[in-house]
C-alpha positions in Angstrom: 50.4 -4.3 -5.7 49.7 -3.1 -9.2 46.1 -4.7 -9.0 45.7 -2.8 -5.4 46.9 0.4 -6.9 44.4 0.1 -9.9 41.6 -0.6 -7.9 42.0 2.3 -5.4 42.9 4.5 -8.6 39.3 3.6 -10.1 37.6 4.3 -6.7 39.5 7.4 -6.2 38.4 8.7 -9.7 34.7 7.6 -8.9 35.0 9.1 -5.5 32.4 11.8 -6.2 29.9 9.0 -7.2 30.5 7.2 -3.9 30.4 10.3 -1.7 27.1 11.1 -3.3 25.5 7.7 -2.7 27.1 7.6 0.8 25.5 11.2 1.7 22.1 10.0 0.4 22.5 7.0 2.3 23.5 8.5 5.7 20.7 11.3 5.0 18.0 8.5 4.8 19.5 7.1 7.9 19.4 10.5 9.9 16.1 11.0 8.9 14.7 7.8 10.2 16.5 8.2 13.3 14.8 11.4 13.8 11.4 9.9 13.0 11.8 6.9 15.2 14.2 8.4 17.9 12.2 7.8 21.4 12.6 9.7 24.6 14.6 7.1 26.7 14.4 9.2 29.9 10.4 9.6 29.8 8.9 8.1 32.8 5.4 9.6 32.3 2.8 9.1 29.8 2.8 12.1 27.4 0.0 13.8 25.5 -0.8 11.9 22.2 -0.9 13.9 19.1 -4.7 13.8 17.7 -6.4 15.0 14.7 -10.1 15.5 14.7 -12.4 15.7 11.9 -15.7 16.7 13.3 -18.6 16.3 10.6 -21.2 16.8 13.4 -22.3 20.4 14.4 -24.3 19.3 17.3 -23.3 20.2 20.9 -22.8 16.6 22.1 -20.0 16.2 19.5 -18.6 19.7 20.2 -18.4 18.8 23.9 -16.3 15.7 23.0 -14.1 17.6 20.7 -13.4 20.2 23.7 -12.9 17.2 26.2 -10.1 15.9 24.0 -8.2 19.1 23.4 -8.2 19.2 27.1 -6.6 15.9 27.4 -4.7 15.4 24.3 -2.5 17.5 22.1 -5.0 18.2 19.0 -3.1 19.3 15.8 -4.6 20.3 12.4 -4.2 18.3 9.4 -5.7 18.6 5.9 -8.3 16.0 5.3 -6.9 14.0 2.5 -5.9 10.4 2.8 -2.4 11.1 1.2 -1.7 13.9 4.1 -3.2 11.5 6.8 -0.9 8.5 5.8 2.1 10.7 5.7 1.7 12.1 9.2 1.0 8.8 10.7 3.8 7.2 8.9 6.4 9.9 9.9 5.0 9.8 13.5 4.0 13.5 13.2 0.3 12.4 14.6 -0.6 9.3 16.7 -4.5 9.2 16.1 -6.9 10.3 13.4 -10.5 10.6 14.6 -13.5 11.4 12.4 -16.7 12.1 14.3 -19.6 11.3 11.9 -22.5 13.8 11.2 -24.8 11.3 13.0 -22.9 11.3 16.2 -25.1 13.7 18.4 -28.3 12.1 17.0 -27.0 8.7 17.7 -26.1 9.6 21.3 -29.3 11.1 22.1 -30.9 7.8 21.4 -28.9 6.1 23.9 -26.8 4.2 21.4 -23.0 3.9 21.4 -22.0 6.1 17.9 -19.4 4.7 15.5 -16.3 6.5 15.1 -13.6 6.0 12.3 -10.4 6.3 13.5 -6.9 5.8 11.9 -3.5 4.8 13.5 -0.6 2.7 12.8 -1.0 -1.2 13.0 -0.7 -2.6 16.5 0.0 0.8 18.2 -0.3 1.3 21.8 -1.6 4.8 21.0 -4.9 3.3 19.6 -5.6 1.4 23.0 -4.7 4.4 25.1 -6.8 7.0 23.2 -9.7 4.6 22.7 -10.2 3.9 26.3 -10.3 7.6 27.0 -12.9 8.2 24.4 -14.8 5.1 25.5 -14.6 6.3 29.0 -16.1 9.6 28.2 -18.8 8.3 26.1 -19.8 5.7 28.9 -19.9 8.4 31.5 -21.7 10.5 29.2 -24.5 8.1 28.7 -24.5 7.0 32.3 -25.6 10.6 33.3 -27.9 10.8 30.4 -29.9 7.6 31.7 -29.6 8.8 35.3 -30.8 12.5 34.9 -33.1 12.5 31.5 -34.3 16.0 32.8 -30.8 17.6 32.3 -29.5 19.3 29.3 -26.8 18.4 27.0 -24.8 21.0 28.7 -25.4 20.1 32.2 -24.7 16.3 31.3 -21.6 17.3 29.5 -20.3 19.4 32.7 -21.0 16.4 34.9 -18.9 14.0 32.8 -16.1 16.2 32.4 -16.1 17.0 36.2 -16.2 13.1 36.7 -13.6 12.6 34.5 -11.3 15.4 35.8 -10.1 13.2 38.6 -7.3 11.1 36.9 -4.5 9.3 38.2 -1.0 9.1 36.9 0.6 6.3 34.9 4.4 5.8 35.1 6.4 3.5 33.1 9.5 1.8 34.4 12.9 1.5 32.6 11.9 -1.8 30.7 9.2 -0.1 28.8 11.5 2.8 27.8 14.3 0.1 26.8 11.9 -1.9 24.7 10.5 1.3 22.9 14.0 2.5 22.2 14.9 -0.8 20.9 12.0 -0.8 18.5 13.0 2.5 17.3 16.7 1.5 16.9 15.7 -1.6 15.0 13.9 0.7 12.4 17.0 2.5 11.8 19.2 -0.2 11.6 16.6 -1.8 9.2 17.3 1.1 6.8 21.1 -0.3 6.0 19.2 -2.8 4.2 18.9 0.0 1.4 21.8 2.6 2.3 24.6 0.1 3.2 23.6 -2.4 0.4 23.4 0.1 -2.4 26.6 2.0 -1.3 28.6 -1.3 -1.3 27.0 -2.4 -4.3 27.9 1.1 -6.3 31.7 0.4 -4.9 32.0 -2.8 -6.4 30.5 -2.5 -9.6 32.2 0.9 -10.6 35.4 -1.2 -10.3 34.1 -4.4 -11.8 33.0 -2.2 -15.1 36.2 -0.5 -15.1 38.0 -4.0 -15.4 35.5 -5.6 -17.5 36.1 -3.0 -20.4 37.3 -5.0 -23.5 40.6 -3.1 -24.1 41.3 -3.5 -20.1 40.8 -7.3 -20.3 43.0 -7.6 -23.2 45.6 -6.0 -21.8 45.4 -7.8 -18.4 45.5 -11.0 -20.4 49.2 -10.0 -21.4 50.0 -9.6 -17.9 52.4 -12.1 -16.3 50.0 -12.0 -13.4 47.7 -15.1 -13.3 44.3 -14.7 -13.8 43.5 -16.3 -10.4 45.7 -14.2 -8.6 44.4 -11.1 -10.4 40.7 -12.0 -9.1 41.9 -12.8 -5.7 43.8 -9.4 -5.2 40.8 -7.6 -6.5 38.6 -9.1 -4.2 40.6 -8.5 -1.1 40.7 -4.7 -2.0 37.1 -4.6 -2.4 36.5 -6.4 0.6 38.9 -4.1 2.6 37.1 -1.1 1.1 33.6 -2.3 1.9 34.7 -3.5 5.3 35.5 0.3 6.0 32.1 1.3 4.4 30.5 -1.2 6.9 32.3 0.3 9.9 31.4 3.8 9.0 27.9 2.8 8.6 27.5 1.1 11.9 29.5 3.8 14.0 27.4 6.6 12.6 24.0 4.3 13.3 25.2 3.7 16.9 25.9 7.6 17.2 22.4 8.8 15.9 20.4 6.4 17.8 22.6 6.9 20.8 22.8 3.3 21.6 24.9 1.8 24.4 27.4 -1.0 23.8 25.2 -3.9 25.2 23.7 -7.2 24.1 21.1 -5.5 21.8 23.6 -3.5 20.0 25.8 -6.6 19.5 22.9 -8.4 17.8 22.3 -5.6 15.7 25.9 -5.4 14.7 26.1 -9.1 14.1 23.1 -8.9 11.9 24.6 -5.9 9.8 27.6 -7.9 9.4 25.6 -10.8 7.8 24.0 -8.2 5.4 27.4 -7.0 4.7 28.5 -10.7 3.6 25.4 -10.9 1.4 25.9 -7.5 -0.3 29.6 -8.2 -1.1 28.8 -11.6 -2.6 25.6 -10.3 -4.5 27.9 -7.2 -5.7 30.7 -9.4 -6.9 28.1 -11.7 -8.7 26.7 -8.8 -10.6 29.9 -7.2 -11.3 31.5 -10.1 -13.0 28.6 -10.5 -15.5 27.7 -6.7 -16.4 29.6 -4.3 -18.9 26.8 -1.7 -19.4 26.5 1.0 -16.6 23.1 1.5 -17.0 22.3 -2.0 -15.5 23.8 -0.8 -12.4 21.1 1.7 -11.7 18.3 -0.7 -13.1 19.6 -3.7 -10.6 19.9 -0.9 -7.9 16.3 0.3 -8.5 14.5 -3.3 -9.1 16.5 -5.4 -6.7 18.0 -3.4 -3.8 15.4 -0.7 -3.6 12.6 -2.9 -4.6 13.2 -5.6 -2.1 13.5 -2.9 0.8 10.1 -1.6 -0.1 8.5 -5.2 -0.1 10.4 -6.3 3.1 9.3 -3.7 5.3 12.1 -1.3 5.4 10.4 1.9 4.3 6.6 0.7 4.4 5.4 -1.2 7.6 5.2 -4.9 7.0 1.9 -5.3 8.8 0.1 -3.1 6.0 1.5 -5.0 3.3 -0.6 -7.9 1.5 0.5 -11.4 2.2 1.4 -11.9 -1.4 3.8 -9.3 -1.2 5.4 -10.5 2.1 5.7 -14.1 0.2 7.6 -12.7 -2.6 9.8 -10.7 -0.1 10.9 -14.0 1.5 12.6 -14.9 -1.7 15.3 -11.9 -0.9 17.7 -11.3 1.8 16.4 -8.0 2.7 13.3 -9.7 4.0 15.5 -12.0 6.5 17.4 -8.9 7.6 14.4 -7.1 8.4 13.0 -10.1 10.4 16.1 -10.2 12.5 16.0 -6.3 13.1 12.3 -6.6 14.2 13.1 -9.6 16.4 16.1 -7.7 18.4 13.7 -4.5 18.6 10.6 -6.5 20.1 12.9 -8.6 22.4 12.5 -7.9 26.1 14.3 -11.1 27.4 16.7 -13.2 25.3 15.9 -16.8 25.8 15.9 -20.0 23.7 13.1 -18.8 21.5 14.8 -15.5 20.5 18.0 -17.7 19.9 16.0 -20.2 17.6 14.5 -17.4 15.7 17.7 -15.3 15.2 19.9 -18.3 14.2 17.1 -19.2 11.6 16.9 -16.0 10.0 20.9 -15.6 10.1 21.0 -19.1 8.5 18.8 -17.9 5.8 20.9 -14.9 5.0 24.2 -16.8 5.1 22.6 -19.2 2.4 21.8 -16.5 0.4 25.6 -15.2 0.7 26.9 -18.6 -0.2 24.5 -19.1 -3.5 25.6 -15.3 -4.7 29.4 -16.5 -3.9 29.1 -19.9 -5.8 27.4 -18.3 -8.7 30.1 -15.4 -8.7 33.0 -17.9 -9.1 31.0 -20.0 -11.8 30.5 -16.6 -13.8 34.4 -15.8 -13.5 36.0 -19.1 -14.7 37.8 -17.0 -17.2 39.2 -14.8 -14.5 40.7 -17.9 -12.6 37.7 -18.7 -10.7 36.1 -22.1 -10.0 36.5 -24.9 -12.7 34.7 -27.8 -13.4 35.5 -31.0 -15.4 33.2 -33.7 -16.1 35.8 -35.6 -18.4 36.4 -39.2 -17.3 39.5 -40.3 -16.2 41.2 -43.0 -18.2 42.0 -46.2 -16.1 44.9 -48.3 -17.3 44.4 -51.9 -17.5 
């Protein structure tokens, strides 16, 4: 009971730090949920946000730009790579088109001009908008060959008149569900940093307090055994971290408006595996550090660093192969693989089960390794003890 009260007292004393960490974590989660939240009730294809940088002042390029303004939602953006990358990453724009200065001259020679585009990797938006632009150029060149005597304005008018007859594209509920699951997977992926960091901060705060020299000497004089002390301390920390895990999961389900279905069950199970890893790792580090500065260092290098290289904040598709290979040595990488797997799954089958179980097994292996190392480093606290002395055999 005394260990329980002491641990709660330490957590209460550092409640401001924990609340700040929790607020930052939840703020990031809410920001990501707003960026990736899809409209689940959408049944028709909406206009995409397109940025056009027209470097050609010819009439043909202007006519293409005018046509895209009629069919797309053209937005303005500063022509810098940093602004473009930020807009694409946060979903403010779907497609960035750069019309070269040789566009009009190339199409006059009845050749297909080369356009520069920038989109997110493996984006459906690229396929859709590419088809619209290619359809316009093909139709324009068809009329240009068929009516060589007509002016650019007349050919453009024929082209837009022809393309004005369009159909309607509708999406069924499976498409909307798939889109929502991918967005939910991205938000759950952020827990690899936010929840991990909060649990790590809570456990190491308690460990640093008990690792102080004067506190350790006083506890050595206590009638409570070291093994019992370590066990009680671990139970209190585990209970507190379980409460944190429940808060994170409930809020993520709330902000993503997720139903209690099979997808949510797999997402929650995956976060539980991450929770086990986070507790094991935090207990390992908490047992060997005595300097508070090391906590922020490990937090920034391991937890935040592994989040970046594992695809939590940066899409893994744009990361170099060497980075993903390094990331595979961290539990965050395998957690994100499960998040992506669940989000991209349309039908639960044997292939899904095999991949999910494999990734989950790797996470459990990380947890077991961290736990065993934690026990080995806490032998003076009543942890695991190994003896290599030979037992004498009486003859």
